[in-house]
N, C-alpha and C positions, 0 to 999 in steps of 0.2 A: 353696855358700851358697844358702839358699832365698830365694824372692822376698819372704817376710815379713821375713827378716833384712835384706835389702837395703832394703826400704821403711822399716824402723826406722832404718837409717843415713841415708836421705834425710831423714826427719823430724828426725833429730838435727842435720844440717847446716842444714836450714831454721830450726830453733830457734836455732842459732848465728848465722845471718845476721840473724834478727830481733833477737837480743840485741845484736849489734854495730851494727846500724842504730839501735837505741834509744840505745846509748852514744854513737854519733857525733852523733845529734840533740842530746843533752844537752851534749856538748862544743861543738857549734856555738852553742847558746844561751849557754854560758859565754863563748865567744869574743865574741859580740855584746855581752854585758854588760861584758866587759873593754874592748872597743872604746869603748863609751859612757863608761866610767870614764876611759879615756885621753883622750878628747875633753874631758871635764869638767876634768881636771887641766890639760890644755894651755890651756883657756879661762881657768881660774883664774890660771895663770902669766902669761898674756898680760894679763889684767885687772890683776893685781898690778903687773906691770911698767909698764903704761900709767898706772896711778894714781901710781906712784912718779915717773914721768917728768913728769906734770902737776904734782905737788907740787914737784919740783925746778925746773920752769919758773916756778912761782909764787914760789918762794923766790928764784930769780935775779932776778925782777922786783922783789921786795921789797928785795933786797940792793943793787939799783941805785939805790934811792931815797936821798936825802940822810939821813945819820945824825943823829938828833935827840937821842939819849941814850946813856949808857954801856952800858946793858943790850942795846941793839940788836945790836952786833957779836957778843956772847956768844950771844944768841938765834940769830942766823943761823948761827954756827959749829956750835952744838948741833944745829940742824935739819939742816944739811948732813950732819953725821955720822950722824944718825938715818936720813936718806934714802939715803945711799950706803954706810953703814958695815957693820960685821960682822953686825948684826941683819938688815938687808935682804938681804945676801949669803946668809946661812944660810937665810932663809926662801925666797928664790928658788931656791937650790940644792936645798932640801928638796923643792920642787915638781918640779924637774927629776929628782931621784932617784926620786920617786914615779912619774913618767911612765916612767922607764927600767924600774922594777920591773914596772909594768903591761905594758910591751912584752915583757919577759922572760917573764912568765906567758903572754902571748899566743903567744909562740913555743913554749912548752911545750905549750899546748893544740893548736896546729897540728900539732906532732909526734904528739900522741896521736890526732888526727883522721887523719893519714896512716897511723898504725899500725892504726887501725880499718878504714880502707879496704883495707889490705893483708890484714887478717884476713877481711874480707868477700869479697874477690876469691878468697882461698884456699878459703874455705868454699863459694863458688859453684862453683869448679872441682871440688872434691871431690863436691859434690852432682851436678854434671853427669856426673862419672865414674860414680857409683852409679846415676844414671838410665839411662846407657847399659848398665851391667851388668844392670839390671832388665829392660830391653828384651830383651837377649840371653837372660837366664834365662827370661823369659816365653815367648820364641820357642822355646827348648829344651823347656820344659815342655809347650807346645802340641804340639810335634813328638812328644814321648813319648806324649802322650795320644792322638794320631791314629795312632800306630804299633801 
């Protein structure tokens, strides 16, 4: 193999390394974005739960007051169902599920980053191999030229 062919192989692996590094950089940006989204979802879930807890506390204080009319118990019962019932559970669980989906996507992106790092290491190893071959070929060509 000539030194020109070996140089072409080295350039090829340099190109692969650059390509994999760009891909890895984009994946790291995606991971950061997913992390911000996960933090936002967790914050929304916490805020939602805190607001519901405050509303329940206020309702409990209201329920402890003396009943003045017939509508009052019905109102308290309805509000309690609204604050703790199926609608609240579904909303809270929906936020939990969203957080889990984001975590799953983050794991997928981390796997892709690991894959890129493996490809980079392989391409660097191949490049180093061809650089060693180039040195050997150049030394052999120089010997032939001196002979």
